[in-house]
C-alpha positions in Angstrom: 0.0 0.0 0.0 2.8 2.4 0.8 4.4 1.8 -2.6 1.1 2.6 -4.3 0.8 5.9 -2.4 4.4 6.8 -3.2 3.8 6.0 -6.9 0.6 8.2 -7.0 2.3 11.1 -5.3 5.3 10.8 -7.7 2.9 10.9 -10.7 1.0 13.9 -9.3 4.2 15.8 -9.1 4.9 15.5 -12.8 1.3 15.8 -14.0 0.3 19.0 -12.2 2.4 22.1 -12.7 3.9 23.7 -9.6 3.1 27.4 -8.9 6.0 29.6 -9.5 7.8 27.0 -11.6 9.9 28.1 -14.6 8.8 27.5 -18.2 11.2 27.6 -21.1 10.1 28.7 -24.5 11.3 30.6 -27.6 9.9 33.4 -29.8 10.8 34.8 -33.2 10.0 38.4 -33.6 11.3 41.9 -34.6 12.7 44.2 -31.9 10.5 47.2 -31.1 12.9 48.8 -28.5 16.1 48.1 -26.6 16.8 49.6 -23.1 20.3 48.8 -22.1 19.9 50.7 -18.8 16.9 48.6 -17.7 18.3 45.4 -19.4 15.1 44.9 -21.5 14.0 44.2 -25.0 10.5 44.8 -26.2 9.6 42.7 -29.2 6.9 42.9 -31.9 4.8 40.4 -29.9 4.2 43.3 -27.4 6.0 41.5 -24.6 9.1 42.7 -22.7 12.1 40.4 -22.1 14.6 40.9 -19.3 18.3 40.3 -20.0 20.9 39.1 -17.5 23.5 41.7 -16.3 26.3 40.2 -18.5 24.1 40.3 -21.7 25.7 41.7 -24.8 23.4 44.2 -26.7 25.8 44.6 -29.7 23.9 44.6 -32.9 20.5 44.8 -31.3 18.3 47.7 -32.4 14.8 48.4 -33.5 13.8 46.4 -36.6 16.2 43.5 -36.1 14.6 40.1 -36.3 15.6 37.8 -33.5 14.9 34.4 -31.9 14.8 34.8 -28.1 15.1 31.7 -25.9 13.7 32.6 -22.5 12.4 31.2 -19.2 9.3 32.6 -17.7 9.7 33.0 -13.9 7.4 34.8 -11.6 5.7 36.5 -14.6 9.0 37.8 -16.1 10.5 36.5 -19.4 14.2 36.2 -18.7 16.4 35.8 -21.7 18.6 32.6 -21.7 19.9 33.1 -25.3 19.3 35.2 -28.3 20.1 34.8 -32.0 19.8 37.4 -34.8 17.9 36.1 -37.8 19.7 37.0 -41.1 
C-alpha cells in the first residue's frame, strides 16, 4: 500500500504544474525597442524580455529580427539566449 501511495504522489508531481515554476520557450519576432539601462528588449509580440547583467546588446536595435530563448519565472520573461535572424 505504501508503494502505491508513493507512486501516485510521484505521478501527481509530474502531471500537475507547480506554482512559480519556470517554463522555457522561444519566440521569433522583430525588436521594437532596446533599453540597455533597464536590461530589457520589447519585441513585436508586445512583450518585454529581461536580459541578465552580462548580456551583450551589440547589434540589437529596432527592426532587427531575433529568436529569443527565455524562461518565464514569476511573470517575467528572462532571456537565456538570443540569435539574430539573417
